[in-house]
Structures are given as structure tokens and as C-alpha cells.
C-alpha positions in Angstrom: 7.2 -23.6 33.8 9.7 -20.7 33.3 8.4 -17.4 32.8 9.7 -13.8 32.3 7.2 -10.8 32.1 8.4 -7.0 32.0 5.7 -4.5 32.8 5.2 -1.8 30.2 7.3 1.5 31.0 5.0 3.7 28.9 1.3 4.1 29.8 -0.9 2.7 27.2 -3.1 5.0 25.0 -6.1 2.9 23.7 -7.2 5.6 21.3 -3.8 6.2 19.7 -3.1 5.0 16.1 0.1 4.9 14.1 -0.4 8.2 12.3 -0.2 9.7 15.7 3.3 9.0 16.0 4.0 11.2 13.0 2.0 13.9 14.1 3.6 13.9 17.3 7.0 13.9 15.9 6.0 16.9 13.6 4.7 18.7 16.6 7.9 18.2 18.6 10.6 18.6 15.8 9.1 19.8 12.6 12.8 20.8 11.2 14.2 17.5 12.2 15.6 15.5 9.3 13.6 12.5 9.4 14.7 11.1 6.2 17.5 11.4 3.7 17.0 10.5 -0.1 19.6 9.7 -2.7 20.9 13.1 -4.5 23.7 12.4 -6.9 26.5 11.1 -4.9 25.1 12.3 -1.7 21.9 12.4 0.3 19.3 15.1 0.4 17.3 15.5 4.0 13.7 15.5 4.2 12.3 17.2 7.6 9.4 15.6 9.5 7.1 18.5 8.6 7.9 18.2 4.6 7.4 14.3 4.9 4.1 14.7 6.6 3.0 17.3 3.8 3.7 14.7 1.2 1.9 12.2 3.2 -1.2 14.5 3.5 -0.8 15.2 -0.2 -0.9 11.5 -1.2 -3.5 10.9 1.2 -5.8 13.4 -0.4 -5.5 11.7 -3.5 -6.4 8.3 -2.3 -9.4 9.6 -0.7 -10.4 11.6 -4.0 -9.8 8.0 -5.9 -12.7 6.5 -3.6 -10.5 4.8 -0.9 -12.4 4.5 2.3 -11.6 4.1 5.8 -10.8 0.3 6.5 -10.3 -0.6 2.8 -7.6 -2.8 2.2 -4.9 -1.7 -0.3 -2.1 -3.9 -1.6 1.4 -2.6 -2.1 4.3 -4.1 -4.0 7.4 -2.3 -4.0 11.2 -2.2 -3.0 12.5 -0.6 0.1 12.7 2.9 -0.8 11.5 6.5 0.7 8.3 5.8 -1.2 7.5 2.8 0.6 7.1 4.7 4.0 5.5 7.6 2.2 2.7 5.1 0.9 2.4 3.4 4.2 1.6 6.5 6.0 -0.6 8.1 3.4 -2.8 5.0 3.6 -2.8 5.4 7.5 -3.7 9.1 7.1 -6.5 8.0 4.7 -7.7 5.6 7.3 -7.1 2.6 4.9 -5.1 -0.7 5.6 -2.2 -1.7 3.7 -1.4 -5.3 2.7 2.3 -5.4 1.8 3.3 -7.9 -0.6 7.0 -8.9 -1.1 8.4 -7.5 -4.3 9.8 -10.8 -5.4 6.1 -12.5 -5.1 4.8 -14.6 -7.9 1.6 -13.9 -9.8 -0.1 -16.8 -8.0 1.3 -15.6 -4.3 -0.1 -11.9 -5.4 -3.4 -13.3 -6.4 -3.8 -15.3 -3.2 -2.9 -12.3 -0.8 -5.1 -9.8 -2.5 -8.0 -12.1 -2.7 -7.8 -13.6 0.6 -7.3 -10.1 2.2 -10.3 -8.5 0.3 -8.1 -5.8 -1.3 -10.0 -3.3 -3.4 -6.9 -1.7 -4.9 -3.0 -2.2 -5.3 -0.3 -0.1 -5.7 2.9 -1.4 -7.7 6.2 0.1 -8.1 7.5 -1.0 -11.5 6.2 -2.3 -14.7 7.6 -5.8 -13.8 5.2 -5.7 -10.5 2.2 -4.5 -12.7 2.6 -7.1 -15.1 2.5 -9.9 -12.6 -0.5 -8.3 -11.2 -2.3 -8.2 -14.6 -1.4 -11.7 -15.1 -4.1 -12.6 -12.3 -6.4 -9.5 -12.3 -9.2 -11.3 -14.0 -9.3 -13.5 -10.9 -9.5 -10.4 -8.7 -12.8 -8.8 -9.2 -12.5 -6.7 -6.0 -9.5 -5.1 -7.0 -10.9 -2.1 -9.0 -8.1 0.4 -8.9 -4.3 -0.4 -9.7 -1.5 2.4 -9.6 2.1 2.1 -10.7 4.7 4.2 -9.1 7.2 4.3 -12.1 4.3 5.3 -14.4 4.0 8.6 -12.4 0.8 7.4 -10.8 1.6 8.7 -7.4 2.0 12.3 -8.7 -1.4 11.9 -10.6 -3.0 11.0 -7.2 -1.5 13.9 -5.3 -2.9 16.4 -8.3 -6.2 14.8 -8.2 -6.6 15.2 -4.5 -6.2 18.8 -4.0 -9.9 19.3 -3.6 -9.9 17.1 -0.4 -9.6 19.1 2.8 -7.0 18.8 5.5 -9.9 18.6 8.0 -10.9 15.5 6.2 -7.6 13.9 6.3 -7.3 14.7 10.0 -10.8 13.2 10.6 -9.8 9.9 8.7 -6.5 9.4 10.1 -8.1 9.3 13.6 -11.1 7.2 13.1 -9.1 4.0 13.8 -8.4 3.3 17.5 -5.8 0.9 19.3 -7.7 -2.1 18.8 -8.5 -1.7 15.2 -6.4 -3.2 12.2 -3.5 -1.2 11.0 -2.1 -3.7 8.7 -2.6 -7.2 7.4 0.7 -8.8 6.9 1.0 -12.4 5.4 3.4 -14.8 6.9 6.2 -15.7 4.5 5.1 -19.1 3.8 7.6 -21.7 4.6 4.8 -24.1 5.0 1.5 -23.9 3.3 -0.5 -21.0 2.2 0.7 -17.8 3.8 -1.6 -16.8 6.6 -2.8 -12.8 7.4 -1.6 -11.7 10.6 -3.7 -8.8 11.8 -1.7 -6.4 13.4 -3.6 -3.5 15.3 -2.5 0.0 15.9 -1.8 -0.7 19.6 0.7 -3.5 18.6 2.7 -0.8 16.6 2.1 2.3 18.9 2.8 0.5 22.4 5.8 -1.4 21.2 7.4 1.5 19.5 6.9 3.7 22.5 8.4 1.1 24.9 11.1 -0.1 22.6 12.1 3.4 22.1 12.6 3.8 26.0 14.3 0.4 26.0 16.6 1.1 23.1 17.3 4.7 23.7 20.9 4.5 23.5 20.4 3.3 20.1 17.2 5.3 18.7 17.0 8.4 21.0 20.6 9.8 20.8 21.2 13.2 19.0 22.2 12.4 15.4 21.0 8.8 15.2 20.4 7.4 11.7 19.9 4.1 10.1 20.1 2.7 6.3 17.4 0.3 5.8 18.2 -2.3 3.0 16.1 -5.3 4.1 12.5 -5.4 2.7 10.2 -3.3 4.4 7.3 -5.6 3.5 8.7 -7.7 6.0 7.3 -6.9 9.7 11.1 -6.5 11.0 11.8 -3.6 8.9 8.4 -2.2 8.9 8.6 -1.9 12.8 12.0 -0.2 12.7 10.7 2.3 10.1 7.7 3.2 12.4 9.9 3.3 15.4 12.2 5.7 13.8 9.6 8.2 13.0 8.2 7.9 16.5 12.1 8.3 18.0 13.3 10.9 15.3 15.9 8.6 13.6 17.0 9.7 10.3 16.3 7.0 7.8 17.9 6.3 4.4 17.2 3.4 2.0 19.2 1.2 -0.2 17.2 -1.7 -1.8 20.0 -2.8 -3.8 22.5 -4.9 -1.6 25.1 -4.9 -4.3 25.4 -1.2 -3.8 25.2 -1.5 0.0 28.8 -0.6 0.9 29.0 2.6 -1.0 25.6 3.8 0.3 27.1 3.0 4.0 30.1 5.1 3.0 28.2 8.2 2.0 25.2 7.9 4.4 27.4 6.9 7.6 24.5 5.4 9.7 24.7 5.0 13.6 23.2 1.9 13.7 22.1 -1.2 11.2 19.1 -3.3 10.8 20.3 -6.7 9.3 19.8 -10.5 9.4 22.8 -12.7 10.3 23.6 -13.6 6.6 24.6 -10.0 5.9 27.0 -10.0 8.7 28.4 -13.2 7.4 28.9 -11.6 3.9 30.7 -8.8 5.5 33.1 -11.1 7.4 33.7 -13.7 4.6 34.2 -11.1 2.0 37.1 -9.3 4.2 38.6 -12.5 4.9 38.6 -13.4 1.2 39.9 -10.1 0.1 42.6 -10.4 2.7 43.5 -13.9 1.2 43.7 -12.6 -2.2 46.2 -9.7 -1.3 48.3 -12.4 0.7 47.1 -11.4 4.0 44.9 -14.2 5.0 46.9 -15.5 7.9 47.2 -11.8 9.3 43.1 -11.5 9.0 42.5 -14.9 10.6 44.7 -13.9 13.3 43.2 -10.6 14.0 39.7 -12.4 13.9 40.6 -14.9 16.4 42.3 -11.9 18.7 38.9 -10.0 18.4 36.7 -12.9 19.3 38.9 -13.9 22.2 39.1 -10.2 23.5 35.3 -9.7 23.4 34.8 -13.1 25.2 37.0 -12.2 27.9 35.3 -8.8 28.2 31.9 -10.3 28.6 33.1 -12.6 31.1 34.7 -9.7 33.2 38.2 -11.2 33.1 41.3 -9.1 33.2 42.9 -8.8 29.6 46.6 -9.6 29.5 49.1 -7.0 28.4 50.2 -9.0 25.5 46.5 -9.5 24.0 46.0 -5.7 24.6 48.9 -4.7 22.5 48.0 -7.4 19.8 44.5 -5.6 19.8 45.7 -2.4 19.4 47.8 -3.5 16.5 45.1 -5.1 14.8 42.8 -2.3 15.4 45.0 -0.4 13.1 45.7 -3.1 10.5 42.4 -4.7 10.2 39.4 -3.6 12.4 39.5 0.2 11.6 39.1 -0.7 7.9 36.1 -2.7 8.4 34.6 0.0 10.4 35.2 2.5 7.7 33.6 0.2 5.1 30.5 0.2 7.3 30.3 4.2 7.0 32.7 4.7 10.2 29.8 5.5 12.6 28.0 2.4 13.4 27.7 1.6 16.9 24.9 -0.6 17.1 23.3 -3.4 14.8 20.1 -4.9 15.4 19.8 -8.4 14.2 16.9 -10.9 13.8 15.1 -13.6 11.7 17.7 -16.4 12.2 20.5 -17.0 14.9 23.4 -15.1 14.4 26.3 -17.2 16.3 28.5 -16.1 19.1 31.9 -16.1 16.6 30.2 -13.2 14.6 28.8 -11.4 17.8 32.2 -11.5 19.4 34.1 -10.3 16.3 31.7 -7.3 15.5 31.8 -6.5 19.3 35.5 -6.1 19.0 35.3 -3.8 15.9 33.2 -1.4 18.3 29.9 -2.6 16.7 27.6 -4.2 19.4 25.2 -6.4 17.5 21.7 -6.5 19.5 20.3 -9.9 18.4 16.6 -10.2 19.1 13.7 -12.6 18.5 10.3 -12.3 17.1 7.8 -13.1 14.4 5.1 -11.6 12.4 2.5 -12.3 15.0 4.7 -10.4 17.6 5.0 -7.2 15.5 8.6 -8.3 15.2 10.4 -8.0 18.8 9.7 -9.9 21.8 12.9 -9.9 23.3 16.1 -8.1 22.3 19.6 -7.5 23.8 19.9 -3.9 25.0 22.8 -1.6 24.9 22.7 -1.7 29.0 21.9 -5.5 29.2 23.3 -7.7 26.4 24.9 -11.1 26.2 26.3 -12.7 23.0 24.8 -15.8 22.2 21.4 -15.0 23.3 18.4 -13.1 21.6 18.2 -11.1 25.0 15.7 -10.3 27.8 11.9 -9.8 27.2 10.9 -6.4 26.1 8.9 -4.0 28.2 5.2 -4.9 27.9 5.8 -8.5 26.8 5.8 -11.6 28.7 7.7 -14.8 27.5 7.2 -18.3 29.1 8.6 -21.8 28.0 6.2 -24.9 27.8 6.9 -28.1 29.0 8.5 -29.3 25.8 10.4 -26.0 25.8 8.1 -24.1 23.4 8.6 -20.3 23.4 5.0 -18.6 24.4 4.4 -14.9 23.9 1.8 -12.4 25.2 1.7 -8.7 25.5 1.5 -5.4 23.8 2.9 -6.9 20.4 1.0 -10.0 19.9 -1.2 -9.8 17.1 -5.0 -9.9 17.3 -5.8 -13.2 15.0 -5.2 -14.7 11.9 -7.2 -13.0 9.0 -10.6 -15.2 8.3 -9.1 -18.2 10.0 -10.6 -18.7 13.4 -9.2 -22.3 13.5 -5.7 -21.5 13.0 -6.2 -18.4 15.5 -7.4 -21.1 18.2 -4.7 -23.5 17.6 -2.0 -20.9 17.9 -3.2 -19.7 21.5 -3.2 -21.0 25.0 -5.5 -18.4 26.4 -3.7 -15.1 25.6 -0.3 -16.9 25.1 0.7 -17.3 21.6 2.4 -20.5 20.7 5.6 -19.6 18.6 6.4 -23.0 17.4 10.2 -22.2 18.4 12.0 -24.0 21.2 14.3 -22.1 23.6 15.7 -21.7 27.1 16.3 -18.8 29.4 19.4 -18.4 31.8 19.1 -17.2 35.3 19.1 -13.6 34.2 16.4 -14.0 31.9 18.2 -14.2 28.7 16.6 -16.3 26.0 18.3 -18.6 23.6 16.7 -19.9 20.6 17.7 -23.8 20.1 15.2 -24.6 17.1 11.9 -25.0 15.5 9.5 -27.6 17.2 8.4 -28.8 13.8 12.1 -29.1 12.8 13.3 -31.5 15.7 14.9 -34.5 13.7 14.4 -37.8 15.7 16.9 -40.5 14.4 15.9 -44.2 14.2 18.1 -44.4 17.4 15.7 -42.1 19.2 18.0 -39.2 19.3 16.5 -35.6 19.3 18.6 -33.1 17.0 18.0 -29.4 16.6 19.2 -28.7 13.0 20.1 -25.1 13.5 22.9 -26.3 16.0 24.8 -27.8 12.9 23.4 -25.6 10.0 24.4 -22.3 11.5 28.2 -23.0 11.8 28.6 -24.8 8.4 26.7 -21.8 6.8 29.3 -19.4 8.1 31.9 -21.0 5.9 32.3 -18.3 3.0 31.7 -21.1 0.2 28.7 -22.5 1.7 25.5 -20.8 0.6 22.7 -23.1 2.5 22.5 -26.2 4.6 19.6 -28.5 5.3 20.4 -31.1 7.9 18.4 -34.4 7.5 18.0 -37.6 9.2 14.5 -38.1 10.6 13.9 -41.6 11.3 17.3 -42.4 9.6 20.1 -44.4 11.0 22.4 -41.1 11.3 22.3 -37.5 10.4 23.3 -36.2 7.0 23.1 -33.0 5.1 22.2 -31.3 1.9 24.7 -28.5 1.1 24.7 -25.8 -1.6 27.5 -23.3 -2.7 27.8 -19.4 -2.5 28.0 -18.4 -6.2 29.1 -15.0 -5.2 31.9 -15.9 -2.9 33.0 -19.3 -4.6 35.0 -17.2 -7.6 37.3 -15.5 -5.2 37.8 -18.6 -3.0 38.7 -20.7 -5.9 41.2 -18.0 -7.3 42.7 -17.8 -3.7 43.3 -21.5 -3.8 44.9 -21.8 -7.2 41.7 -22.9 -8.9 39.8 -21.6 -12.0 37.6 -18.8 -10.9 35.0 -19.5 -13.3 34.3 -23.1 -12.4 30.7 -24.0 -12.6 28.6 -25.1 -9.7 28.5 -28.7 -11.0 32.2 -28.8 -11.4 32.8 -27.1 -8.0 30.4 -29.6 -6.4 32.7 -32.4 -7.4 36.0 -30.8 -6.8 38.2 -32.4 -4.0 39.4 -29.1 -2.7 36.0 -27.7 -2.6 34.6 -31.0 -0.7 37.7 -30.7 1.5 36.7 -27.1 2.6 33.0 -28.2 3.2 34.2 -31.2 5.3 36.1 -28.6 7.4 33.0 -26.8 7.9 31.3 -29.8 8.9 33.9 -31.2 11.0 33.8 -27.6 13.1 29.8 -28.0 13.4 30.5 -31.6 14.8 32.7 -30.5 17.4 29.7 -28.8 18.9 27.4 -31.7 19.2 27.5 -35.3 20.6 28.4 -38.4 18.5 24.7 -39.1 17.7 24.0 -35.8 16.6 26.9 -35.4 14.2 27.0 -35.1 10.5 28.2 -38.6 9.0 27.6 -37.7 5.4 27.0 -34.8 3.0 26.2 -34.0 -0.5 26.9 -30.8 -2.3 24.3 -30.0 -4.7 25.2 -28.4 -8.1 22.4 -25.6 -7.7 21.2 -22.7 -5.6 18.3 -22.4 -3.5 16.6 -19.1 -3.6 13.5 -17.4 -3.5 12.9 -17.5 -7.2 13.5 -21.3 -7.0 11.1 -21.8 -4.4 13.1 -22.9 -1.8 13.8 -19.8 0.3 11.1 -17.4 1.8 11.6 -13.4 1.1 13.7 -13.4 4.2 15.8 -16.0 3.3 14.6 -18.6 5.3 14.7 -22.1 4.2 11.5 -23.6 3.2 12.5 -27.1 4.5 9.5 -29.1 3.4 9.8 -28.2 -0.1 13.4 -28.9 0.1 12.9 -32.4 1.3 10.3 -33.1 -1.2 12.3 -31.6 -4.4 15.6 -33.3 -3.2 14.2 -36.6 -1.8 16.1 -38.7 -4.4 19.4 -37.0 -3.2 18.3 -37.8 0.3 17.6 -41.5 -0.6 21.0 -41.7 -2.3 22.7 -40.6 1.0 21.2 -43.5 2.7 21.5 -46.1 0.1 25.0 -46.7 0.7 25.8 -48.0 4.1 28.1 -46.2 6.6 30.4 -47.6 9.0 29.6 -45.1 11.7 31.7 -47.1 14.4 35.1 -45.9 13.0 34.1 -42.3 12.4 36.6 -40.0 14.4 34.3 -37.6 16.2 34.2 -35.9 19.6 
């Protein structure tokens, strides 16, 4: 059994709670700009001391409203400054937040609030409130509801003036490290979401150790980041708390369509993103160059960037000819992309899905080191991550301090340590099934290299076994296909079938530009595009590229382009944009049957 375990580099404090991280930050640097909020075309700083004052004022209001230590409070909102304000106000009041994705349906809201036993809920907008009201009759425990857009937070602040500072200090210190800090429900790619009990120690010890391990990213003077992925997800939640501990200035932009202007004005030093964001940046730049008649230059620049980075990583001497080409493309292409990201980004932390070596090497040559990591809700986000001092593109990095990772006989990744959750809420059967002693079974398959860098190869439950007995990891095929600009999502199928095939959707945002660049009507519908020969040829090209990475038996022989999109609203993606494979397999069973209804002569297919 392969196992890597790294001792914690910060002495554990079993009494510490999450609120201590803010109190310590205020004591150390009260005047440090800990946040920046939109102000006209720019940003207005909020110091650590000012933030804590606002936190305490809101915590008083919550106490005055009857919130008791240990009470569960639901929260539905986009990623804004107020999200973290509410988060810490609940910590200071001694309460437990139950975050709910702002895109959640009334049924999902009802399940999370009822299962958690929440006694109150805070919503951001009238839309969120209406979804809550739709199921409120089924939630007798929820006796309080506040809406931020209605001014209810200001009302709470005004009504809490009679609560003393001493009472807030007493309440925030009631919880110790082993107590529940938050109850986060898994995004539910299969079945009902389960509540993950994350403790104060999970956050405190992981933040303190991660800040040391990632000191070049979060502990340098002037460190800043712009959060745009949902803070309801453990990935962004962990980073937002880590930023407070490390003294990183944080801004927020919930509207990804406004991301580029926000990056330009905020100018962060590091980013937190999922791979799809990096794909979009690359694909948009490529299509923009294509539209301006510079597509060939961009592709050559991209190829040079990737080869340059690979040679650097392998420690090879870079030929003078490549050095000269690289300098030229740095002026013509790379510098413009750096400027588009704000001009100061040095690092980007990527998680939730495999990034792929191509993008990792491309951005590395831009001067942006993508630190890909791995973790789950159950591991308070990161278990492994590439470090500024120890990084290898194509892997999810070494084990973090205080964490152990081992591989089971079947390659399943198991984790133990300071980051592993306590239990599934009110679900002892699921908890028992998820653990082997103190090792949490992740359900992911991976491998370690000799230096302890972990690579994710797939999900245990998603491994396809063909009729011929060949084991196929879908991600190895899906990720390279998805990197094509016109591809939205991909699901590889073929369990107990004679060959591998795929269901593919188109990217409605990128498609019009690609169509125009290729002399086709930009307003073509998805249905028309799915049948168009040029579009099919482009998708075939992406499939061919993916097929070159696998053996003949694992290659995709047929694919169907669906005239629809998969989204969270359609029920086919989770809030973090992961595929709900079982739902797709059920909803598109007829399309899958049609793929295998017509015989395919697999003996004369030209494949590697």
C-alpha cells in the first residue's frame, strides 16, 4: 500500500475556534486592508478592525433576535463581501451556518433546512426568499427569516445595540476545536445531499498549516485575490477563511460575465478557480485572435508556450531559437493575456476537476503558476496541492502538512488528518461506510509518483467496464474533448457495451464566435449546429485528439451531439459544474440506445 503522510508544521490548539483567526488578525494588523468592496469604477478598502466591528454589530443583532449557541442558520446568497460578514457574525454569535447554493431549488432548500434542523434562514434576494417561502410550511423549525436586499441585516444591527461586547466575546469562545463549525451539504451528484460536519479544528489547523505551506502565495506583502466561485462551496469558503488568517486582501465578483473588468480594476496577485475558467480564458483568447485574422499566430504562440514550459519542468536547456520565439510571443500574445487577468496574477489555485497538462503549461509560460490541488467537502477542501516551491504540472501536488494520503489495493485514495470531517450529519450508516478506521475513503482513484505527487485518474464508481472486460476511466477521454472551444460538456458511456461512445453538448457562449470565424451563421441554433457537418468535423477533431491518449480498446468509436445544454438548472450539473452522470445516463438513455442500435465495424477504424 502506497502512503504519504506529512506532520503538521504548526502546533495544534484544541481550544481554538474559527473566530480566533479573525481576532488574532485584528490584534496583529488592525489597519491592514482585509477586504475591498466595489465603489463606483473602483474598490474601497475595509480594514481588519472595521470588518470585525461590523461582524460584532451583526452578531449582536443575531443574539438579540434569539439565536443561541449551537443553533443552525441557513444562508442563501451569492459570493459577496456580505457572505463572509454573515459567516463570521454567526461564528461570533456561537451559531452554525448551513450554506445553501444560491441556485438551489425549493425542494433542495427544504431538504437541507429540515435535515440540518435549522431554526432560521438568511436569504440575499427576493428570488431566494420566494423559493424559501414556497416550502416554509414544511419547515416548522424555521421560525426566523431575513432578507439582505430588504435591509434586514441593517435592522438586525440596530436591534442588537443592547447586547454587550462581553456577551459576544463569551459566545464566540464557547465552541472548542472538536465542535461543529459548519454543516455543508455535498452537492449531490448522486442521491440526496449528505451533511458534512466540519469542525472548528478542521478549518483552524488546516488554515494555519496551509498558510505556512503556501506562504509564497498568501503571506507575501500585498497579497490579494478576487473570489468569484460560490462561497457556499467548501473550496472558496476555506480560501476566504485562510485569507483572513493570512491577511490577504479579498474582493468579490459573483457575476462571471463581469470577471475580466473586475480583474482589471482589482488586480489580484492570485486567483482561485475551477479548470473550466482557465479553459474559457484560453478559448476566448483563441477565438478572438481567430476573428482578428491572427489565429495562426495565437496557436503557434500557444504551442511555443507549452513546449517552453515542458522543457523548463524537465530541466532541459532551452534552445536559443525557442528563447527568441518565446520573447517575441511574450510581447505579442502573453503580455496581453496577463493584462486581461489584471497584470499582477502570479499564482492560481485550481481544484474540483482535473486541469490538464496543456493548460497548466500554457499559463505557466504566461508567468502564472497554476497550483492544482485535490480535496472534497469531507476534507475541508485541500488534501494535496502543488506548492510554489514544489510543483509538478499534471499532478495535484504533494500531501499538505498535517494530512496523510494512502492508496488502497484498487487505487482508491484515502485521507486522514487535520482536514478530515467528523461525520455525516445524522447518518451513522453513511459515516461508517465512508471510513476504514480513521481513513476516509474518497471514492477517487489515483497514483503517486516516486516524489509523492498525486495524480487523479478517475472516480471509482465511474470506471466503465466494456463487454470485452476493458476498464476505462471516463475523465481521461472527457477532459481533452471538453477543452475544445465549441464543446460544452462530455459524458463517455460504454459500460457492458461492445465499444466506448460519448454524449457531447455544445458551448452556447463560444459557438457563435466559432461559427462566424468559420464562415457560418453565428445565430445558428443548437439543433442546427448539432447536425452541421463543419461542427461535427470540429468535434470529431477533439475526439481524435482524446483517442490518441488511450489504447484502441478505450477509444471513442461513436459520438452523439445533443441539441441541448446541461446546466445546474436542467438538473444535469452540480453547483460546482460537476456532471451528474447518473441523471444524464437516465435522461438520455434513448440517445445512448440509438448509438448502440446500429452496428459499428470496429476492425477498420484508424486508431493508434
